[in-house]
C-alpha positions in Angstrom: -51.0 -72.8 3.1 -50.9 -76.2 1.3 -47.6 -76.7 -0.4 -49.2 -79.0 -3.0 -51.8 -76.5 -3.9 -50.5 -76.0 -7.4 -49.3 -79.6 -8.1 -52.2 -80.1 -10.5 -50.6 -77.6 -12.8 -47.1 -79.2 -12.9 -47.8 -80.9 -16.3 -48.8 -77.6 -18.0 -46.2 -76.4 -20.5 -46.1 -73.0 -22.1 -47.2 -72.7 -25.7 -44.7 -73.1 -28.4 -43.6 -70.3 -30.7 -45.6 -71.8 -33.5 -48.9 -71.7 -31.5 -48.2 -68.1 -30.5 -47.6 -67.2 -34.1 -50.9 -68.9 -35.1 -52.8 -67.1 -32.3 -51.3 -63.7 -33.4 -52.2 -64.4 -37.1 -55.7 -65.4 -36.1 -56.2 -62.3 -34.0 -54.8 -60.1 -36.8 -57.2 -61.6 -39.4 -60.2 -61.3 -37.2 -59.4 -57.7 -36.4 -58.9 -57.0 -40.1 -62.3 -58.6 -40.8 -64.0 -56.4 -38.1 -62.3 -53.3 -39.4 -63.3 -54.1 -43.0 -66.9 -54.6 -42.0 -66.9 -51.4 -40.0 -65.4 -49.4 -42.8 -68.0 -50.8 -45.3 -71.0 -50.3 -42.9 -70.1 -47.0 -41.4 -68.4 -45.2 -44.3 -69.4 -41.6 -45.0 -71.0 -42.8 -48.3 -73.2 -45.4 -46.6 -76.1 -44.6 -44.4 -78.9 -46.9 -43.0 -81.3 -45.5 -45.6 -78.8 -46.7 -48.3 -79.0 -50.2 -46.6 -82.7 -50.1 -46.8 -82.7 -49.0 -50.4 -80.3 -51.8 -51.3 -82.6 -54.3 -49.5 -85.6 -53.1 -51.4 -83.8 -52.8 -54.8 -84.6 -56.3 -55.9 -86.4 -59.3 -54.7 -83.2 -61.3 -54.7 -81.7 -58.9 -52.1 -84.7 -59.5 -49.8 -84.4 -63.3 -50.3 -80.7 -63.1 -49.5 -81.4 -61.1 -46.3 -84.1 -63.5 -45.2 -81.9 -66.6 -45.9 -79.0 -65.0 -44.0 -81.2 -64.2 -41.0 -82.6 -67.8 -41.1 -79.1 -69.3 -41.3 -78.0 -67.2 -38.3 -81.1 -68.3 -36.3 -80.5 -72.0 -37.2 -76.8 -71.7 -36.3 -77.8 -70.1 -32.9 -80.3 -72.9 -32.2 -77.7 -75.5 -33.1 -75.0 -74.0 -30.9 -77.4 -73.6 -27.9 -78.4 -77.3 -27.9 -74.9 -78.8 -27.9 -72.9 -80.2 -25.0 -70.0 -78.1 -23.8 -67.4 -80.0 -25.7 -69.3 -79.9 -28.9 -70.1 -76.2 -28.4 -66.3 -75.4 -28.2 -65.6 -77.0 -31.5 -68.7 -75.5 -33.2 -68.0 -72.0 -31.9 -64.8 -72.0 -33.9 -66.8 -71.6 -37.1 -67.5 -67.8 -36.6 -63.8 -67.3 -36.0 -63.0 -69.0 -39.2 -65.6 -66.9 -41.1 -64.1 -63.7 -39.6 -60.6 -64.9 -40.6 -61.8 -65.4 -44.1 -63.3 -62.0 -44.2 -60.1 -60.5 -42.9 -58.1 -62.3 -45.6 -60.5 -60.9 -48.2 -60.2 -57.4 -46.9 -56.4 -57.6 -46.8 -56.4 -58.9 -50.4 -58.8 -56.1 -51.4 -56.5 -53.5 -49.7 -53.4 -54.9 -51.4 -54.9 -55.1 -54.9 -57.0 -52.0 -55.0 -55.5 -49.8 -52.3 -58.7 -49.4 -50.3 -61.0 -51.5 -48.3 
């Protein structure tokens, strides 16, 4: 066994307490965003037929759905044609969106008492 096998890792330092706190906060906000979306989509009052009725309720809802799907498609194409380094920084965007949704759902929970 080579004694210098792990010498390449000698400069690696553990994360600081601040970075760990940021990671825990990020994880918490993302999980709150996922739980909030799940509660809204799969609540007992909401069914897939209700989603379809909402979509067909007005032309603006249809346009909004098409624009959202188009934006997701464009974002996917953008991400898939980047180099690895650029992809790492661009893939942070969905995390930030989920954190924003998590913050919104926490605010909603604190102000109204429900998701």
